[in-house]
N, C-alpha and C positions, 0 to 999 in steps of 0.2 A: 552477363549482359554488360556492355561497355558503359562506363560512367562518364558523363560529359564533364568537362572541366572549364573553369573560367579563370583568367588571370586577375589577381587582386593585389592591391597594396594599400597599406593604411598606416597611420601613426598610432602607436600604443598610447592609451590614456596615461596621463602623467603620473597617476598614483601607482602604476604598475612597474615603472622603471625610471631610470634617470633620463634627463632631457637629452643627453648626448647619444642615446641608443638609436641606431639606424635600422630600419626594417626593410629588407629587400622585397622586390616583387617576385612572386612565385606562383605556380599552379597548384590548385587543391581540388579534390573532388567537390562537386557542387553542393552535395548534401552533408558533407562531413564537418563537424566542429573543428575550429582551427586552433592551433598552437603555434605561435611564432617564436623565433629564436633571435637573440641578439648576436653581436659579433663574437662573443665569448661562448656561444652555444648554450647560454642560460635560457631555459624554457620559460616562456611568459604566457600567461593565459590571456586570451583576447576573445571577447564576446563577438559572435557573428554579427550582432547588430552594428558593429563598427563598420561593416562592409556594405557596399551597395546591394549586393545580391543576398537576399534573405529568403530562405526556404521555410515555409510553414504550411501545414495542412490548410486548405481553403475553408473559410468560414461559410457555412451553409446560408443561403439567402432566405429571407423572410422567416427568421426564427427568433423566438423570444428567449432562447437559452442565452446565458452569458458565457463569455470566453475569457480565459485567464492565462497569463504567461506561466509556464511551468518552470519554477525555479529560475535559474539564470540561463535557461535554454532559449531558443527562439521558437519554441512550440507554443502556439496559441490554442489551448485545449478547451473543449466545451466543458461546462460544469457537470455534465454527465459523461462518464466513460462506459461503454457497453462491455460488460463482462460476458465471457463466452464459455465458461467451464462446463456447461451442460451439453454443449454440442458434441454429439457422438455417443452420448449416454442416455440422457433424457430427451434429446432432440434429434430429429432426423436432419439430413442435409437440406431438404426442402424447407423445413421449419426454420433452420438456422438462416437460410438465405432470406426468408420472408422477414425475420426479425432484424437482420442486418440492414436490409433495404429500408425498413420502416424507421429504424434508428437514424440512419444518415439522411433520410428525407425530412426528418423532423429536427435537424440541427446538431445531432451528435456527430463529432468528427474524430473520435478516438475509440479504439477497441483494444481490449486487454486479453491476452492469451498466455499460454505457458507450455513448455515442453512436457509438463506434468499432466496436462489436460487430455481428456475430460476427467472430471472428478466424480466418484472415487477413482484413484489411480489403479489401473490394471494393465498388465502387459498386452492383453488381447485388444484393448481399445486405445492404447497409447498412440498419440499423434492424430487421431481423428478430428479433433477440434481444429487443428491447423489446416488439415486437408479441406474441411468444409469452408473455412475462411478463404483459402486459396481459390477455390472454385467460384466463390462470389467475387473475390478481389480482382480476378482477371477481367471482369467487365466494368471495373471502376477506374477512374483516373487515380493513379497511385498517389499523387500529391494531394488528393482529397482526404486521404486516410492517415491518421496518426496511428501507426501500428506498434503496439507495445507487447513484448513477450518477456519470458522469464527463464533463467537458467536455475536449475535446482541447487539447493545447498547440500550440506552433508546428509547422506542417506545410505544406509546399509540394505534397505529393502527395495530400492529403485534402480539397482545397478543395470537392469535390463534396458535402461535408456541409452547405455553406452555399448560400444562394440566389444570392448575387452576391459571390464572393470568389475571389481568386487565391492566397491563402495564409491559413491559420488562425492566429489570434492569440488571446491571452487578454486581450481588451479588452471594453469594455461591449457593443459591437455583437455580437461573437461569443458572449459569455456569454449574453446575452439570447436570441439566436436558438437557441442550443443548449438552453437551459432550456425555452423555449416548445415546441420540437419534441419534446424528451424527455417533457414532460408530456402532449403530445398522443398520442405513441406509446404511452406507458405508461397512458394513460387515467386519470390521477390529477390531483388539484389541488395536490399538493405532493410534494417530494422530501425525504426525511429527511436525507440526506447527499450534498452535491454536492462532488465532488473534481476538482481540476485533474489530468488524466491524466498529463501530463508538463509540465515547465516551458516557459514562453514563451522563456526565454533558452537559450543553448546549455549543455548539461551532457552528460557521458558517459552513454550509455543502453544498456540491454539487452546487457550483456556487455563494453562498453568499459571499460577500466581507467584510462586516463590522461586528464586534462583537457588538451585540445589548445588552447592559448591562441590559436592562429591561427584557430580557429573561433568566437571570441567575436563576438557581434553585438549591436546595440542591441535592447533588450527593453522590454516594457511595464513601467513602474514598479510595484513591489509595491503601493504605495498605490492606484494606479489600478485594479489588479486587484481589490483588496479593496473599493474603493468600488463597483465594478460588481457584485460578489457581494453587497454590502450592499443594493443596490437590490432584488434578487430575494428577499432575506431579508425586507426591510421589507414587501414585497408579499405575504408569506405563501406564496411559491412554493417556498422552500427553508428548511429548519430549521437545518441546520448545514453547515459547510464544512470541507474537508480538502484535502490535497495527495497526490500520488503520484509515485513515481520522483524524489523530492526529496532534496536534500543538507542538511547542517547549516546551511550558509550560507543557503539558501533558507528553511528553517524559521525561523531567527532573524530574517531580514529580514521575513517575514510577521508574526511575533509582535511585533517592534518597531513595524512600521507600524500594526498594530492598536492597540497601546497608545498610540502617539503621536497617532493620529487618532480614537480612540474608536470603532473599527470592530469588527465581530465577529471573534473570533480563530479560527484553524483548530483543530479538535479532533482531527484524525487525520492519519496519514501511511500510505500504502499503498506499501510497498516489498517487493522480493523478499527472502526469507530462507529458508534450508534448510541441510541438511548440506553441500550443494555450493556454497552462496553465503552466507557469514556475514559478509563484509566489505563496507564501503562505501568508495568511493574519494574522497579529498579533492582539493582543487584543486591538481593538479600543474603544474609549469612545464616538464615534460619530455614527450617523445613516445616511444612504443614504435615499433619494437622496439629502437632504440638509445638508450641513456641516457648523456648527457654530464654529468659532474659536475666542479665546481670544488671541490677539497678543501682545507681549511685544514691538514690533516695527512695523511701517507701512510696508506694502508690495507694491511693484510696480505692476502696472497692468499686466506687462509681467510675473511676478512671479506668480500672481494669475491665469493667463491663463494657465501657465505650470502645476500648481497643478490641475486645472480643467481638463486638458487633461489627466493627470496621473490618476485621480480618476474617470473620465468619469461621472462627476456630472452635474446636470442641474442648480443648484443654489448654491450660495456661499455668505455668509455674514460675515462681520468682525466686531470685537469690539476692536479697537486699544487701548482702555484705560484699557483693562483687563490684567491679568497676566497669564503666562503659561511657560512651558519649552521652550528652545530656538527652533527656527523655524526649523533649520536643523535636530534636533533630531526628531521633529514631522514628518517631511517629510519622514525620514528614517523609523519610526515606522509604518506609514500608509501603506507603500509599501515595505514590507520586502521580498526579494527574497528567494526562496528555496535555491539557490546556496550560500546564505550568512547565512541564519538563521538556518534552520533545518540541513543543511549540516555540519555546525560547531558542532552542538549537536551530530550528528550521526558519525562524523569522527572517524576512527579507534583509534586515539590517545586520543579521548575524551570518548564518550559513546559506540562507536563501535557497531552501529546499522545499519543493511543493509536495503537499500531502495528497495522495490518492487514496481515499478511504474505501475499504471493501466491507461487505456485509452491513450496509447502512440500514437494512431492514432486519438485522439479526438473523440471517439465514431464512428470512420469510416469516419468522415468529412474530414480528411487530405488525404484520398485516392482520394478525388475529386468526389466521386460518387453522392453526394447530390447537386452538382452544376447544374446538369441537372435533374430537378424534374420529367421529363417524362421518364428517362432512366429506364431500367429494374432493374439495381442495386439499384437505388434510391427507386423504388417501393417496393423492398424486404427489404430495410434497416429498422432498428429498429426505426429510427426517424420518418419514415412515418407509420410504423406498429403501433407505440404507440405514438400518437400525444402528444407533450409536453415533451416527454422523452429526456433528454440530449439536450434540445433546446439551451442551452448555447453555444454549439459548432456549431449551425446552424443559429444563428441570423446574421443580416446584416453585422456587423463589423467583426464577426468571418469569415463570407464568404469572405469578402474583404481580410482579412489576408490569408485565405486559397488559394485564387486565386493568391496572390503574391508569396506564397511559391511554388505553383505548376508551375507557370511560371519560377520561379528561378530554380527549379529542372530541368525543360526542358532545360534551358540555359546550365546547367552543364552535360547534358546527363544522368540524373537520373529520375527514376519514382517518383511520389509523395510518394509512400510507402517507397522507398529506402531512400529518403531524411528524412522523418519523423522518421523512425525507426533507421536510421543511426545516426541521431542527438541524440536520447535518448540513444542508445547503447553506444555511446562514452562519455557520461557524466562520469567524474571521480568518482562521488558519487553513480553511479548506480550499484546495485548488479544484479538485474534481471528485465526484462520488462514483464509484464503480457499481453499476447496477446490472444484475443478471435477471433473466426472465426465461420462462419455458414456453411462452406463447406471446403472440402479438398483443393480445388483450392485456396481459400483465405489463408488458413494456409500455403500452399506451397509458395505463393507469399511472405508472411511475413517472413518465415524462410529463403527463398532465399535472401531476402533483407538484412538480417543479414550477410549472407555468401558471397554475391557477391558485396556488397558496400564497396568501399575502406575504410580501417580501419587504422587510423581515417579518417573522412571526410577531404578533402583537405582544406588548409587555406582559399583559395578563396571562397569555399562554405560556410565556417563558417562566413566569413566576410559579405557575402550577407545575411545569416540568421540573423546576428546581426543588419544589416541595416534595415531589415523588422521589427525585434523585437522593435527597437527604435521607429518606427513609430506606431506600433500597441500595444506594451506592451502585456497585457494579454487580448485579445478580448473575451475570454470565461468567463470572470468574469461578472456576472449579475449586 
């Protein structure tokens, strides 16, 4: 499909270059982020907001949902993004269309998919999610929809996604093939937000808590990944880029590489965040379940017990004669909260990267439906349909925390869903919460929770949330 162009010219903000730099007029694809060049061919970042023509998904009329700018992109995204990973596995095409229509009729303007969907990943169902979206999308104005998708990270088990590959990597060949296939499945000529689903390098994922240094492996350099992404941006196939399941180290490396090389910067990060998972693990040099510490000073038994409780470890050994960093620094690095760590990195005054949180209901566990294993809702839930899937949200300690949150919600006249989604909604670092559903009824309950729950949650509710959190910390960490 041909891409319309418009001629633009503008002056670069003074903090980006010297006052003598001249910017020529030139043509650019209408929906593509811009990079301008000075006379010496030095690449300079320029926000599209500098120009007269700004393309954003249309904000739905008569909606109480709020809309926020995604990082330093021009995307004004609804505070709910509709997640689609059940399409083609738990949901039929008709059901998918009904939910998509309901979502966009009620103010949602963004949907999230992936080349990995539907979940669980299987060769025989691969790509169905995108096909269901495409058949719905063809009857919608394209500029009404913020379409986000993802390219898989390193994987030895999902090579079937490529034509000729033994392992998936985040390199130019894989990125190009992924984008081309996604565009074809989705029947569109551009993607609004392309995210790296998980890193090319080894990182603890999906419930892992410790960084296992023995699992380190050579990875595609950050600059090489960005250059490959820049190619599809320059071709008008992708507007903006982001990351997912990423760490502070990864985010900073991507930002540094973009600045150093004059490449497009990531605008978003898609990580898990909920009442059951509020912390992000830093790069540990230790392995669970046994923690061996070299201490510069002896610890009291009470202090050891507090660390054991914090880490949920079964054994603990000390070597008081050893040498290490001071204890307070160690404790902080082992248990580094999202609200301190990545939030600082992503702050608008720092790297300005928007958080798209997934699993705000803890895979559905925070709705309470899995507490009664014989209930119809539990039987239809993914944790029972796919044994072992997301089990971190349904183990005993997570169940204990869930029961506490549900009882507390009842005390304040809230439903479990209102409490869980209201909490995530009100986080000052939240741009949009990715909410999935398997029925219109579920989706309606989720949207209504955003609209009917007091904004922000009352102080007494937050006090009770923090009291439970202090007891259970992050029960979803394996």
